[in-house]
N, C-alpha and C positions, 0 to 999 in steps of 0.2 A: 201478578202477570199482567203486561200490558193488554189494554183493550184490543188492540189488532190482533194480538197473539190469541188473546181469549176468544175472539170472533171466530179465529181459523179452526181452533180447537172444537168449539163448537158445530161449527160447518163439517168439519173432519167427521165429529161421531155423529151427526146427522144423516150424512150422506153413508156412511159406514153400515148404521143401523139399517137404514134403507134397503141397502145392497143384501146385508145380513138376512133380512125378511124377506127379501126375492129369493134368495139363493136357497133357503129352506123350502121355499113353496114350488119353486120348478127345478132344482136341483144343479148342479153345474153343467151336467151334461144337456140338459134343457137350454141352459145360459149359452153354451158352446154353439147348440144346433140353432137358434134364434139369432146370433151373433154371424153365424153362417149365411144364414137367409138373409138378412140385411146386406152381407159384403155381397152376394151374388147378385140381388136386385140392383145394388150400387153400380157395381162394377161391369154387368151386362145391359144395365138399362138406360145407359148413359145417351142412347138415341132420343129419350124423351126431350134432352134439352135443346133439340133442333126445333121444337114445335111452340117455341116463344117462352116469355119471361116467368109466367106462371108456372109453366112445367119445369123452368129449370129450379126455380124456389123451393117446389116440392121436393123435386129430386135432392136438392141440397139439405133440406131438412131433415131427409132422410139419415144424415149424418149422425143427428142427435139419437135416433135409434141404436144405432151400433154403437155410438157411445154408452148408451144406456146399458147395451149387455156386456160390453168390454168392460165397464165398471165392476161387473161381478169377478171376472178374472184378475183383474187389479187388487181388488177389496182380497180376493183369496189369497193373494200372495203377499198380503199383509204390508205393501208401503207404496208410497208414490201414489197414492190414491187423489188428495188433493191437486196437485198440480195436473194429472191428468184431468179430472174435471174440467179445469180452467182451459187447459189446451183443447178438448174436445168443444167446449161451449163457444171459445174464439171461433175456432175454424168453422163449426156450423154458422154462426153468425155472419164472418166474413163470407161464406158461402153465400148465404142468402143475400145481403148486399150486393154481391159480384150478380147476382139474378137480376136486379133491375139495372146493372150498370156494366153490361158485357162488353160494351164499346170503348168502357175505360182501361187502358192498359194497364195502369198502376196497380187497379183493385183486382185485374186479373192475374197479374203477377203473385201478388200477396195472397190472393185465395189459392192460387196452385202449390205455392211452396208451404202455407199455412196445412192445408189439407195434406200434402206429401209428407209434413212433420207427425201429424196426427197418426195416419197410417203408419209411418215407421214406428213411433211408440206402439201401436196396438201389435206391429209384427214382433216387436222386441218382448213385450210382454208375454206374448202367445208362444214366442220362441224357449223362454225361460220356462215356462209350461210344460213345453213339448219336450225338452231336452234335459231339464233338470229336475223335473218331478220324478220323485222315486216310486211313488205308488200311485198310479191312476188305471183306470180301464181302458181296453182297448180302444173302445169306440170313442171316447172321450178324446183322446190321442189323435186317432185320426178325424175327429171333426176339427181338431185344431190344426192339424197339420193341412187340411183343406183350406180353412178360412186364411192361414197364413198363404199360400199358394194364390189364391185370389185378391188378396189385398197387395200382394207384391206386384200385381200385373197392373192395378190401379195407381202404386205409388210411383212406379216407372213411368206410366202416362202422364200422371200430372208433373214429374219430374221434365220429361222430354217437350212436355209443352210449356213448360215454364223456360226452359234453355231456349227453346224457338223463339219465344218472346224477346228474351234479353239478348239473343244472338241470331238474327234472322238469317237463315240460309242453312242452320245444322242440320234440318230434314227438308226434305222435297218430295213430293208426288209428282213423278213423272207425267202424268195425266195434266197437270196444271201447273207447268214450269212457272217459277217466279212468283208463286202464292205461298204463303206458308201453311202448313198442314194445321188443321185446327185441333185443339184438344181431344175432341171425340175421335178424330182420325187415329192421334198417338196413343190413345188408350188402346183401340184397334190394334196398332202396330207393335205395342208394349206385349200384348197375348200373343202374336202371329210369332215375335221372337222368342217369348218363352216356350212355345210348343215347338220351334226350332222347324217351324215349315216354311217360312222365308218365301211369301209369295212374289216379293221384289215391287209391289205397287207402292210404298214407301219407303224411302232410303235414307240413310245416315250418311251426310255428305261432308262433314268436317272430321280432322283426326281426333279431337275429342269426343266428339257424339259418337263416332263407331267403336274408340276403347268404351265408351258405357254402353253401347248395346251389346259388344262382345262381352263384358263383366255380365251384365244382364242375363244372355242365353246361358253363357258357361254356369252362373251361379245358379239358375233354374233347375239346370239340369242336375249339379251337384246337390243341390237341395233336395230334389226326389230320390236320389241314391242314399243319401243319409236317411232320410226319414224311412224309407223302406229297411233299411239296417236296423234303425230304433226300434221299429214296430216288431219284425222279424225277433230281436233280441227281447223286447217284452215278451211275445208269444213264446220264446225257447224258455225263458226264466219261469213263465209260469207255469208251463207244462213241466218242468222238472223240480217245482217248487215242494212237492211232498216229501216231508221229512222222514227218518227211520221208522217213526211209529205209524205213519200212515201205510207205509209200502209194507209193513208187518200186519197191520189190519186187511190190507187188500188179500197179502197173501194168506191170511185166515181163513178170509171169505172164499176163496178160492179152495182150499183145501177141505171146506167144511162140504162143498157141494158133492152130492152122491156121483159115484164113477158109473157111468153107463157101462154096461156089457158089450163088448164086440159082438156086431151082428155077424155071422157067418154066412 
C-alpha cells in the first residue's frame, strides 16, 4: 500500500474511532441536538461579526463545532468521512483568514462559497438521514429536519452574498441605493424569503437573482410540506406496527378484565 494511502487509511480509522466513541457516549440524538444548537448560534448570531475582527474570528471558529457534531452523522452513514473532514477544516480555516482580511474581495468570495459548499454537504447528509433512514425515532428526525431548515437559510445567505460580490447590483437595499447589501443583510434576507414574509427592505433586482430567490422560497415551502408528510408517515407506521400476536395479547388482557355490573 502506498504511504499516502496508508496515511489516509490511518486518519480515517482515527477519526472514525473518535466519532464512534463520542456517539456511544452522547448518542445520535444528542449529536443531532448539539449540531442544531451550533447551527442556531451560527445562523442567528451573525450580528457579532459587526463588532470587529476578533468577534468575526470567534464566530467563524464555531463552524468547527458544527463540523465536529456533523461528523457523527456522516460516520453513522458509513461513507464520505475523510472528504467531509477536509472540507470542514478548509471551510473553518478560510473563515478565520477572512476574519482578519474582510476588505479583501477575493478572500471574501472564497470564504462565502467554501462555507456554502460545507453547508450544502451537511444539508445533503442530513437529508439522507431524514428521508432514507428506515428506522429512527421521531425526535431524531425532528432534530434533523430543524437543523436542515436552519442551515438552508445560512446557505442561501452565503450564496446571495457571493453573487452580489461577483455581480454587483444583483440585490439592493432601497434605503441605501447604489450600495451593495452586506453578507449579514443577505443572511437576514434569506430567512425572510424562507418565511415568505416579504418585508421588501432588500430586493433581488436581476432576472437570475430573482429566479434564485423564487426557487429558494418555493423550495423552502415544499420542504416543510414534505417533512411534515414524512413525520406523519413515521408516526402512522409506528402506531400501526403492532403485529397479530400483539393485537391478540391486547385482546386477551381486555377480556380478562372483570365486567362491572350495570348500576341501575
